[in-house]
C-alpha positions as CSV (number, residue, x, y, z in Angstrom):
1,M,0.0,0.0,0.0
2,A,2.9,2.4,0.8
3,A,4.4,1.7,-2.7
4,V,1.1,2.6,-4.4
5,A,0.8,5.9,-2.3
6,A,4.4,6.8,-3.3
7,V,3.7,6.2,-7.0
8,L,0.6,8.3,-6.9
9,L,2.4,11.1,-5.0
10,L,5.2,11.1,-7.6
11,A,2.7,11.1,-10.5
12,G,1.1,14.1,-9.1
13,C,4.4,16.0,-9.1
14,S,5.0,15.4,-12.8
15,S,4.5,18.3,-15.2
16,N,3.8,18.8,-18.9
17,D,5.4,22.2,-18.7
18,S,8.2,22.3,-21.3
19,L,10.4,24.5,-19.0
20,A,10.0,22.0,-16.1
21,Q,10.7,19.2,-18.5
22,Q,14.0,20.8,-19.7
23,Y,15.1,21.1,-16.1
24,S,14.2,17.6,-15.1
25,E,15.9,16.2,-18.2
26,G,19.2,17.9,-17.3
27,S,19.9,19.0,-20.9
28,G,23.1,20.8,-19.7
29,Q,22.5,23.6,-22.2
30,G,23.1,26.1,-19.4
31,Y,19.9,28.1,-19.9
32,I,16.2,27.7,-19.9
33,S,14.9,28.3,-23.4
34,G,11.3,29.4,-23.9
35,D,9.0,27.6,-26.2
36,G,8.2,30.6,-28.4
37,A,4.9,31.2,-26.7
38,Y,3.8,34.8,-26.9
39,T,1.6,37.0,-24.9
40,E,-0.2,40.2,-25.9
41,I,-1.6,42.4,-23.2
42,P,-4.7,44.6,-24.0
43,A,-4.0,48.3,-23.5
44,D,-6.4,48.6,-20.5
45,Q,-4.7,45.7,-18.7
46,R,-1.1,46.8,-18.9
47,D,1.0,47.5,-15.8
48,E,2.8,50.7,-15.0
49,P,5.6,52.0,-17.3
50,I,8.9,50.2,-17.0
51,V,11.8,52.4,-15.8
52,F,15.4,51.4,-16.5
53,E,18.8,52.7,-17.5
54,G,21.9,51.0,-18.6
55,T,25.1,51.4,-20.5
56,D,25.5,49.8,-24.0
57,E,28.4,48.0,-25.5
58,R,29.9,51.3,-26.7
59,G,29.6,53.1,-23.3
60,E,26.5,55.1,-24.2
61,T,23.6,55.4,-21.8
62,I,20.2,54.1,-22.8
63,S,17.2,54.7,-20.6
64,S,13.4,54.3,-20.7
65,E,13.2,58.1,-20.4
66,Q,15.0,58.5,-23.8
67,L,12.6,56.0,-25.4
68,A,9.5,57.5,-23.9
69,G,6.7,58.5,-26.3
70,T,7.3,55.8,-28.9
71,P,6.8,52.1,-28.9
72,Y,10.1,50.1,-28.8
73,V,11.3,46.5,-28.8
74,V,13.6,45.0,-26.1
75,N,15.4,41.7,-26.7
76,F,17.2,39.8,-23.9
77,W,20.0,37.7,-25.2
78,Y,23.7,36.6,-25.0
79,A,26.2,35.5,-27.6
80,S,26.5,31.8,-26.9
81,C,22.8,31.2,-26.7
82,P,21.8,29.1,-29.8
83,P,18.3,30.5,-30.2
84,C,19.7,34.0,-29.8
85,R,22.0,33.3,-32.8
86,V,19.2,31.9,-34.9
87,E,16.8,34.9,-34.3
88,A,19.4,37.7,-34.6
89,P,19.2,38.1,-38.4
90,D,15.3,38.3,-38.2
91,L,15.5,40.9,-35.4
92,A,18.1,42.9,-37.4
93,D,15.8,42.8,-40.5
94,L,12.8,43.9,-38.4
95,S,14.7,46.7,-36.8
96,L,15.5,48.0,-40.3
97,E,11.9,47.5,-41.5
98,Y,10.5,49.4,-38.5
99,A,13.1,52.1,-38.6
100,D,10.9,54.5,-36.5
101,V,10.6,51.9,-33.7
102,P,13.8,51.7,-31.5
103,F,15.2,48.2,-30.9
104,V,17.4,47.7,-27.8
105,G,19.2,44.5,-26.9
106,V,19.9,43.6,-23.3
107,N,22.9,41.3,-23.0
108,I,22.6,39.3,-19.8
109,S,26.0,37.6,-19.8
110,D,28.8,38.9,-22.1
111,S,31.4,41.6,-22.1
112,A,31.1,44.6,-24.4
113,D,33.7,43.1,-26.8
114,V,31.7,39.9,-27.2
115,A,28.5,41.9,-27.8
116,L,30.2,44.0,-30.5
117,T,31.6,40.9,-32.2
118,F,28.1,39.3,-32.2
119,A,26.5,42.5,-33.6
120,D,29.1,42.5,-36.4
121,E,28.7,38.8,-37.2
122,F,24.9,38.9,-37.3
123,G,24.5,42.4,-38.7
124,V,22.6,43.7,-35.7
125,P,22.3,47.5,-36.1
126,Y,20.9,48.4,-32.7
127,P,22.7,48.8,-29.4
128,S,22.6,46.4,-26.5
129,I,22.7,47.3,-22.8
130,M,25.3,45.3,-21.0
131,D,23.3,44.0,-18.0
132,A,25.4,41.0,-16.8
133,Q,27.0,42.8,-13.8
134,T,23.9,44.7,-12.5
135,A,20.8,42.8,-13.9
136,G,19.1,46.2,-13.5
137,V,17.2,46.0,-16.8
138,Q,16.2,42.4,-16.1
139,L,14.9,43.4,-12.7
140,A,13.0,46.4,-14.1
141,F,11.0,44.1,-16.4
142,A,10.6,41.3,-13.8
143,G,7.6,42.8,-12.1
144,S,5.5,43.1,-15.3
145,V,6.3,40.3,-17.8
146,A,9.5,38.7,-16.6
147,P,12.1,37.8,-19.2
148,N,12.2,34.3,-17.8
149,A,13.8,32.6,-20.8
150,V,16.6,33.4,-23.1
151,P,15.9,34.9,-25.6
152,T,12.9,36.9,-24.6
153,T,11.6,39.7,-26.8
154,I,9.3,42.4,-25.4
155,V,7.3,45.1,-27.2
156,V,6.8,48.2,-25.1
157,D,4.0,50.7,-25.9
158,A,4.4,54.5,-26.3
159,E,3.5,54.9,-22.6
160,G,6.4,52.7,-21.6
161,R,4.2,49.7,-20.6
162,V,4.8,46.1,-21.6
163,A,2.4,45.3,-24.5
164,A,3.6,41.9,-25.6
165,R,6.3,39.2,-25.0
166,I,7.7,36.3,-26.9
167,S,9.3,33.8,-24.5
168,G,12.1,32.0,-26.4
169,L,13.0,31.9,-30.1
170,L,11.3,34.3,-32.5
171,R,10.1,31.5,-34.7
172,E,8.1,33.7,-37.1
173,P,9.1,37.3,-37.7
174,G,5.5,38.1,-38.7
175,I,4.4,37.6,-35.1
176,L,6.7,40.3,-33.8
177,A,5.8,42.5,-36.8
178,S,2.1,42.1,-35.9
179,M,2.8,43.0,-32.2
180,I,4.6,46.2,-33.3
181,D,1.8,47.1,-35.7
182,T,-0.7,46.7,-32.9
183,V,1.1,49.2,-30.6
184,L,1.8,51.6,-33.5
185,A,-2.0,51.6,-34.3
186,E,-2.7,52.5,-30.7
187,G,-0.9,55.7,-31.1
188,T,-3.1,56.8,-33.9
189,R,-6.4,56.4,-32.1
């Protein structure tokens, strides 16, 4: 009878959650990758504006205050993350397609030299805040829609509020384009 109870208890602890499964399998990949799931938050349900400041790979300051008044895209990444490498060209292309929408990377692990090499290799035209030492930008977003996987891409509305998130690899650039279009259309109402 004790054996049956133990089996039932352990069965109740199992999960179909892909992130929990990655952890339990011990993939050794060194990060938790998202499953590409995305979330869009209706304008009337968004949290308070995100406030952050950091220094990019060239030593320039980037802040939410500088970006205020326009929608923007934030991508959390690091150079040795395989999905980050896969999505980098798509993000670069979208940043050029949406030239009036600032894109900002947030590098959670690397040095500035590594980030610059990555940007050069993948043609990434936008800056990245170097957040490995302070995690300040990660913490700023943690209260609203946490960047809980690498990569994570977040669309911020013109009021500085999180409007959408893609957790994991950007599998289809059209999804992010649609999210950007949605927040751009809000500004014209």
